[in-house]
C-alpha positions in Angstrom: -11.9 74.2 232.0 -11.6 77.9 232.0 -15.2 78.4 231.0 -16.5 76.5 234.1 -14.5 78.9 236.4 -16.0 81.9 234.5 -19.5 80.4 234.7 -19.2 79.7 238.4 -17.8 83.3 239.0 -20.8 84.8 237.0 -23.3 82.7 239.0 -21.6 83.8 242.3 -21.9 87.4 241.2 -25.6 87.2 240.2 -26.3 85.4 243.6 -24.5 88.3 245.3 -26.7 90.8 243.6 -29.8 88.9 244.4 -29.0 88.8 248.0 -28.2 92.5 248.1 -31.6 93.3 246.6 -33.4 91.0 249.1 -31.7 92.6 252.0 -32.1 96.2 250.8 -34.7 97.8 253.1 -35.0 100.9 251.1 -36.7 99.3 248.0 -40.4 98.5 247.9 -41.3 94.9 247.1 -42.4 95.8 243.6 -39.0 97.5 242.9 -37.2 94.4 244.2 -39.3 92.3 241.9 -38.6 94.5 238.9 -34.9 94.5 239.4 -34.7 90.9 240.5 -36.5 89.4 237.4 -33.7 89.9 234.8 -31.1 88.7 237.5 -33.1 85.5 238.0 -33.3 85.0 234.2 -29.6 85.5 233.9 -29.0 83.0 236.7 -31.2 80.4 234.9 -29.2 80.8 231.6 -25.9 80.6 233.4 -27.0 77.5 235.4 -28.0 75.8 232.1 -24.8 76.7 230.4 -22.9 75.4 233.4 -24.8 72.1 233.2 -24.2 71.8 229.4 -20.4 72.5 229.7 -20.1 69.9 232.6 -22.0 67.4 230.4 -19.7 68.0 227.5 -16.6 67.8 229.8 -17.8 64.4 231.1 -19.3 63.2 227.8 -17.2 64.6 224.9 -18.8 64.2 221.5 -17.7 61.1 219.7 -19.4 61.6 216.4 -18.2 63.7 213.6 -21.7 65.3 213.3 -21.0 67.5 216.4 -22.4 68.0 219.8 -26.0 67.0 220.8 -26.0 68.3 224.3 -29.2 70.2 223.8 -31.1 67.2 222.9 -30.6 65.7 226.5 -31.7 68.9 228.2 -34.7 68.7 230.6 -37.1 71.7 230.3 -38.6 72.7 233.7 -41.2 74.9 232.4 
């Protein structure tokens, strides 16, 4: 699936940005936190989307009523 490839590339790009922020010595810890929070949120959304697409790939919907992938999602919070 092409969407999986794009999601994996996006996750890798976000990870690269996070690592670059972590190793940046010119930023204070509060600046790093401020810049990293949106990246970590984006990463969480991308990971969930990746899991959902993998689930759909492995378990295609069989009913005419549509997809129920969200009903199987486990919330970590």
